[in-house]
Residue, then its C-alpha position, 0 to 999 in steps of 0.5 A: x224352262x219355268x217360262x215354258x211351264x207357265x205358258x202351258x198352264x196359262x193355255x190350259x186354263x184359257x181352254x178350260x175357261x173357253x169350254x165352260x163358257x161355250x156350255x149353256x146353262x140350260x139345254x132345252x128339249x121340246x115334247x109334243x104329246x096328248x096328255x089325255x092318252x095312255x101313252x101321253x100320260x106314261x111318256x110324260x112321267x117317264x120323260x120327267x124322271x129321265x130329266x131328273x136323272x140326267x140333271x142329277x148325274x154330273x157326268x152328263x152335260x158337264x154342268x148344263x141342265x136339261x129342260x124338257x118342255x111338254x106341249x099338249x096337242x089334245x088330239x088335235x094335229x093343228x095344236x100339235x103343229x103350233x106347239x112345235x112352232x113355239x119350240x122352234x122360236x125358243x132355241x130348242x135343240x131337239x123335239x120328242x114326239x109327236x105321238x101320231x104319224x099324222x103330225x109326224x109327216x108335217x113336223x118332219x118337214x119343219x125339222x128338215x127346214x130348221x135342222x132340229x132332230x125329231x125323235x118319236x117312239x109312238x109315231x111308228x108309220x113305216x113310210x116315214x122314210x129317212x130319205x124323205x125325212x132325214x131329221x126324223x128318228x124312230x126310237x122304237x121298232x116301227x110297224x113294219x116289224x109288228x106287221x111282220x110278226x103278225x104275218x108270221x103268226x097267221x102263217x104259223x097257224x095255217x090261216x090264209x085269209x084275214x080281215x083288217x079293221x083299222x082307223x083311217x089315219x096315216x099310221x094305221x093305213x100304212x101299217x095295214x098296207x105293210x101287213x098286206x105285203x107281208x101276208x102276200x109273201x106268205x101266200x095269204x091275203x087280206x080279204x076285206x079292209x074295214x075302215x073306221x073314222x080316225x081315233x077318237x072320233x069313231x062312233x059305236x054305230x059306225x063300228x057296228x056297221x063294219x062288224x056286221x059286214x064282217x060277220x057276213x063274210x067267210x074270214x074269221x081271222x080279224x086284225x085290229x090296228x088302231x088306237x086304244x079308244x077305237x080299239x076298245x070300242x071295236x071289242x065292245x061292239x063285237x061282244x054285243x054281236x056275238x063275235x067274241x065266241x068260238x070260231x073267231x080269231x082276234x089279233x090286236x096290235x100293240x095298242x091293246x098291250x098298253x091298255x092291259x099294262x097301264x089301264x087294266x079293267x074288268x070290262x076290258x078283260x071281259x070284252x077281249x078274252x081270247x085275243x092275241x096282242x103284241x107288246x114291244x119286248x124289252x129284256x130284263x135287267x137290273x136297271x129296268x127292275x129298279x125303274x119299275x120299282x120306282x114307277x108307282x112312286x113316280x106316277x102316284x099310282x095313277x097309271x101303270x108302266x108300259x114299254x113305251x114309258x121305257x122308250x120315252x125314258x131312253x129317248x131322253x137319255x139318248x138326246x142328253x148323251x148326244x148333246x153331251x158329245x156335241x159339246x165335247x166335240x166343241x159344238x156351240x148351241x147357236x141358232x141363225x135366222x132363216x133368210x127365206x122366212x125373214x123376207x116374208x113380211x106383213x101379217x101377224x105371223x112372226x115367222x122371222x122368229x123361227x131359227x135354224x139350229x146351226x149344230x143340228x146336223x152334227x147332233x143328228x149324227x151323234x144320235x144315230x151313232x148312239x151305242x148305249x144300254x138303256x131300260x129297253x136294252x142295247x140301243x144302236x141303229x143300223x144304217x137304215x135307222x132300224x133298231x138293233x134286234x126288234x122283238x115283241x112279246x106275244x100275249x093272250x088275254x084271258x079272264x083275269x089278265x093275260x099270259x105270255x105265249x111266246x116271242x117274236x124277233x126279227x132274228x129268229x121268228x116265233x119262239x117260246x124262249x127269250x130272243x136274247x137266248x137265241x141271239x147267241x145261236x145261228x138264226x133258225x127260221x125253219x118251220x119246226x123251230x117256230x113254236x108258241x105255247x097253247x092259246x086260249x081262243x075266244x069262247x074259252x077253247x084251246x082248239x085252233x079255229x079254222x079261221x073261216x066259215x061259210x057266209x051267214x047270209x043265207x047264200x048257198x055255194x053256187x056249184x057249176x057243173x058241165x051240162x054234157x051230152x056225151x059220157x053222161x056216166x061222168x056228169x049229166x042233168x036228169x031230164x026234166x029236173x034241175x038235178x045232176x048225177x054221175x061219177x063226178x057228182x057222187x065224188x063231190x057229195x062224198x067229199x062234202x059229207x066228210x067235212x067237219x062242217x055243213x056246206x050249203x050248195x046248189x048245182x047250176x048246169x053250165x051249157x046249152x045241152x046240145x053240145x059239150x060246154x067249154x071247160x075253160x069258160x066254166x073254170x073262168x066263171x069261177x074266177x069271175x065269181x059267177x060260180x063258187x066252185x066247178x064240179x065235173x070231169x075238169x082236167x087240171x091243166x096249166x092254163x086253168x090253174x092260172x085262174x083258179x085253185x084245184x083240189x087234190x085230183x080224185x082220178x088220174x087221166x092223160x091224153x092217149x091216141x085211139x085209131x082203127x086197127x086191122x087183124x094180121x093174117x098168119x103168113x108162111x114165114x111167121x116162124x121168123x117173126x120172133x127175132x129181128x133180121x139183125x138178131x137172126x144174123x148175129x145168131x148165125x154168125x155166133x153159131x159158126x164162130x163157136x164151131x170154128x173156135x171149138x174146132x181149133x181147140x179140139x183139132x190136135x187132140x180129138x180124132x172126131x175133129x180130124x180128117x180131110x178138109x171137107x170132113x172137117x168143114x162138115x164137122x164144124x157146121x154140124x157141131x155148131x148147128x146141132x148145139x141149137x138142139x143140144x144134139x151134138x155127138x162130138x165129145x170135147x176133150x180140151x178144158x178150154x173147149x169145154x168152157x167155151x161150149x158150156x157158155x155157148x149152150x147156156x146162150x142157146x138155152x136162153x135164145x131157144x126159150x125166148x124164141x118159143x115164148x115169143x112165137x107162142x104169143x104171136x100164134x095164140x094172141x090176136x095181132x092187130x096192125x095200124x099205121x098209127x103207132x103213137x102220138x109221134x107218127x100221128x103228128x108226122x102223118x099230116x092226117x086229120x085228128x079228132x078231139x072231143x068238143x070242150x076238151x083241153x086236147x085242142x089247145x094241147x095239140x095246137x099250142x104244145x105240138x104245133x099241129x095246125x087247126x086245119x087238121x083238127x076235127x071236133x067230135x061231140x060224142x062216142x058215136x061220132x068218134x066211131x063214124x069218123x074213124x070208120x069212114x077215115x074222116x080222121x086218122x085217129x082221135x086224141x082224148x083223155x084215157x078215161x073217155x077212151x076206155x069208155x069208148x073202147x068198151x063198146x067199140x072193139x074195132x079200135x085200139x089205143x096206140x102207143x103210151x099215154x103222152x100227158x099226165x094229169x088228173x081231174x079235180x074240183x075248181x075253187x076260187x083262188x086262195x079258197x080255204x075250202x080247197x084244202x078241206x076238200x083235198x083232205x076229204x078226197x084223200x080220206x075217200x081214197x084211203x077208205x076205199x069209197x072212191x073206188x066204190x064210186x068208180x066201180x058203180x059208174x065206170x065199171x064196164x067190160x072192155x074188149x079183149x087184150x089188144x096188142x098195140x103192134x107187131x114190131x113191139x113183140x119182136x125180140x131185138x139184139x139189145x136184149x141179148x147183147x150181154x149173153x153174146x158179149x160173154x160168149x164172145x169174150x170167153x171164146x177169144x180168151x180160150x183161143x188166146x190161151x190155146x195159141x200161147x200154149x201151142x207156140x210154147x210147145x212149138x218152140x220146145x219141139x223146134x228150137x231156133x239155131x243160135x247162129x242161123x240167119x233169119x232171111x225170108x225163106x227161112x221164116x217161110x220155112x219155119x211158118x210151114x213147120x209151125x202150121x204142120x205142127x199145129x195140124x199134126x195130131x198130138x199123141x195124147x197117150x204118150x203125153x199121159x204116160x209122161x205125166x204118169x212117169x213124172x208122178x211116179x218119180x215124184x212119189x218115189x222121191x217122197x218115199x225116200x225122203x220119208x224113210x230117211 
């Protein structure tokens, strides 16, 4: 027993000594930054503080000391690469940095080759994919999230077009690409990209040139994505050019918030008043407040703390804990030579000194499995290496500093409450939940800028108008001048006058003036930027909406068929026309049926329905037909008969009223006839069809209705319509209702046949995503609400049309379908009355002639009993005898009641 105990103690001691021997005295970590930048200065101080805190905690690294070696790249990517190579020569387990994405793309290849994890909180290029660069880890949210936040802000304020100003480097360029993708998902776009030289090489003259170009453009929402030196230069030049005044919107990425937090100055505040900027959100905590309290002492008051200082601190702790876990797992910090580099001999480069970290992959996995709470909040990575709940503060700069107007989080979008509060609730991305506080915009106004203006280059809005040769009430060119007039022009001018800003414009006629132009070509000229807008009788149809945007329709329209009609002469049988033949047949059948039903119900008790067979048939016919005029003389005595007759008289009343009304209409209103009753008969007739030159009707007939082009005849004017229809050149003309109504006001020989078979409207065409489309649509709605649109219509299009024209005789006939409910009720009532009557009669028959119990029911006896039943049914019932029996029963019941009362 003692021997076993001694051996166990010996093994534990040996294991402890071996583990202590494996832990190095110093764990070396490299860092590559530019010291002479805000983030470089802040990161240097924060990493030093983290190094001291790690080394002062005995629970971390188990006695080993963390050593962070910082290399100054001094704005030079080459020097940064040299510094990283030096670290790879000196047994470095990880490298913090680099500061820019340009260096990150290069150093990531080195990290892949030598298995040294590369962690950066400032190189946030969204294209640095973990698939391509597995050893590169971004410890702060990358620019994909920041651009999503900006896109949400732009969409929230209702802007559609923005201008991007950025430096020509990987991070800025790829960030703007990400912004363009996010804007496209929200139906917005970047109209212009102003590219500046890489920071800090941009010159004031180069910045000024780009801003002057932007100043001449429509968009007034400008996103600045660069670094602090170039960004501040942009705002200085913008202030000089008057671009920090009312009407402009400036959104800066996180570079501006780092300036405001770490190096605020009165000059910066004055040149950025009204600007919106983002700042990585870090939740409040006691550790964070304690570190912020230490900051002034750590920095000696040389620079303020910004969120990237917190990320720098947490990155050091992330590496320390990953290394500690690596050592606890039995890992050994060892390096081996790269055999491929060892073979490269000659020259002054000592490439063989670059060594591979043997435990690099295990350390990387430990970093990616980090689960800790740091100064920036909970730190974890998703499988795609994105951080847990990336979020930003939204800041608004004003004269004495900045104010926070809200938050953005990848979880719930825009809000005025902290993201931590929303994480406990289900995510809500509805528009009503996207809220920000009031913004003070450039110029000191709180009114949201429109986001666009007309270009300040003196160019007027080029408005193309169709140079029509027909229907000149709609739009026409005044002879001998460049002026245009008409209904469509007046609507456009009225809408322009309602806009809250001036719109310079000039009308440009489109077409040769000899025939109506192609409206598709006119719309296409807008999409090709030949015209800035198109105004006229332009129908909003599918193939045109693929090219341009349209305003709200200012008048409804649709395709109809117009054809020649002839007047119908009255015939000797006109009185039969109100009902269809089937309707007449059903009425006759019901007259006879009701007569028979009433005869059956009244035959046994009513003398007027008795007598010889011939008399009874005449009675049935006379009674049923006379009910049409309510002239029947026969009284009904049975309750069932009266019910059936009452329902039938109501049916007759409705039929009579409908017949009189329809016949009156046919005899007093002019009846017109045509073989064409609508688009369906026109399509199947195989006859020629006319259409207006330039109209979309041609495409609709060929593409939608599959009518051969050989059947279509182009017509250029109302006069040609009339001639072609009169001569039979075309069977009908298909055109929009508004044109046809104008045509019919002077040509009463023709009529619209059938119903309107398409629904559309007329609108003004504008380029895709034109912000003017929304304002013009709002103006058109205002014109409709205040009645001005109707006044313009009455001014140009109020003509006295022909009298009411009936589209066809068949549609005036009354059909069975309209009365089937009445006939159904009457039929059911008659059937139920007969059923009840026969049940009562069979009951009386059995009481009067009961069956003998022992009688055998052979065929002859059944026939005899049937004859007896028929004789009983035909025999008149003694009504007076039945009434006397009832009276005796009533008297007997009364006497019994009196006796009981006396007792």
